[in-house]
Wavefront OBJ file of the C-alpha trace (Angstrom):
o trace
v -84.629 -0.244 37.635
v -85.158 -1.679 41.084
v -84.690 0.094 44.383
v -82.467 -1.180 47.187
v -83.293 -4.743 48.199
v -84.763 -5.382 51.606
v -83.031 -8.779 51.720
v -80.557 -10.611 49.509
v -79.893 -14.340 49.270
v -76.844 -15.581 47.360
v -76.089 -19.249 46.808
v -72.779 -20.388 45.368
v -70.358 -23.300 45.453
v -67.557 -23.710 47.931
v -63.879 -24.436 47.543
v -64.581 -27.924 46.178
v -66.754 -26.726 43.304
v -65.153 -23.345 42.559
v -68.570 -21.667 42.335
v -69.587 -24.092 39.575
v -72.465 -25.719 41.448
v -74.847 -23.807 43.652
v -77.618 -26.248 44.496
v -80.213 -28.544 43.029
v -83.573 -27.196 41.952
v -85.516 -29.069 44.614
v -83.147 -27.731 47.290
v -83.787 -24.130 46.317
v -87.534 -24.781 46.156
v -87.394 -26.222 49.677
v -85.541 -23.137 50.943
v -88.073 -20.828 49.287
v -90.968 -22.812 50.790
v -89.575 -21.904 54.210
v -89.693 -18.203 53.313
v -93.331 -18.229 52.182
v -94.844 -17.177 55.496
v -92.659 -14.091 55.871
v -92.442 -12.982 52.261
v -95.757 -13.376 50.484
v -96.027 -9.665 49.746
v -92.682 -9.317 47.942
v -91.440 -8.990 44.385
v -88.545 -11.322 43.593
v -85.603 -10.580 41.312
v -83.209 -13.330 40.192
v -79.673 -12.644 38.909
v -76.593 -14.571 37.720
v -78.685 -17.534 36.756
v -77.539 -20.563 34.806
v -78.420 -24.209 35.140
v -79.777 -27.316 33.509
v -83.349 -28.480 33.035
v -85.278 -30.967 30.946
v -86.696 -28.128 28.858
v -85.186 -24.822 27.929
v -83.826 -23.171 31.053
v -84.913 -19.699 30.009
v -88.559 -20.692 29.689
v -88.776 -20.877 33.496
v -86.885 -17.641 34.182
v -88.089 -15.064 31.677
v -86.769 -11.512 31.629
v -88.918 -8.406 31.371
v -88.414 -5.501 28.959
v -85.726 -4.081 31.278
v -83.763 -7.350 31.167
v -84.688 -8.305 34.740
v -85.934 -11.710 35.810
v -88.838 -10.722 38.036
v -91.451 -12.750 39.910
v -94.518 -11.257 41.566
v -95.328 -14.414 43.510
v -93.133 -16.690 45.595
v -95.322 -19.596 44.496
v -94.430 -18.944 40.850
v -90.741 -18.720 41.756
v -90.940 -22.022 43.658
v -92.703 -23.686 40.720
v -89.985 -22.479 38.318
v -87.217 -23.536 40.720
v -88.568 -27.078 40.854
v -88.210 -27.364 37.054
v -84.425 -26.902 37.268
v -82.208 -29.943 37.746
v -79.277 -27.985 39.128
v -78.030 -24.419 39.241
v -74.528 -24.396 37.828
v -73.419 -20.911 38.850
v -74.109 -18.554 41.691
v -77.761 -17.800 42.262
v -78.568 -14.354 43.601
v -82.040 -13.433 44.727
v -83.321 -10.215 46.196
v -86.796 -9.298 47.186
v -88.533 -6.000 47.689
v -91.718 -5.211 49.501
v -94.524 -4.392 47.095
v -95.072 -1.306 49.231
v -91.619 0.166 48.341
l 1 2 3 4 5 6 7 8 9 10 11 12 13 14 15 16 17 18 19 20 21 22 23 24 25 26 27 28 29 30 31 32 33 34 35 36 37 38 39 40 41 42 43 44 45 46 47 48 49 50 51 52 53 54 55 56 57 58 59 60 61 62 63 64 65 66 67 68 69 70 71 72 73 74 75 76 77 78 79 80 81 82 83 84 85 86 87 88 89 90 91 92 93 94 95 96 97 98 99 100
């Protein structure tokens, strides 16, 4: 179980897409690149994830024994995000300081 998130980022469609398209993989990776300098010491948790990729989607976003999709490095999260063609539902991301 995770403690309260320090920050939360939620991406989702607007009225034209009825929450069916959040963003493209390269767009999310670009956004995460901008967060690298302020968030290198965080754990990342990803929720409500669904999308398309050339390979199996779940191979890039594995879940741990508690059923949580957890990343210990923003670089690993960016690398996985780049493998996704598009996120087809809302994408929720929260990150916690490793010191929590």
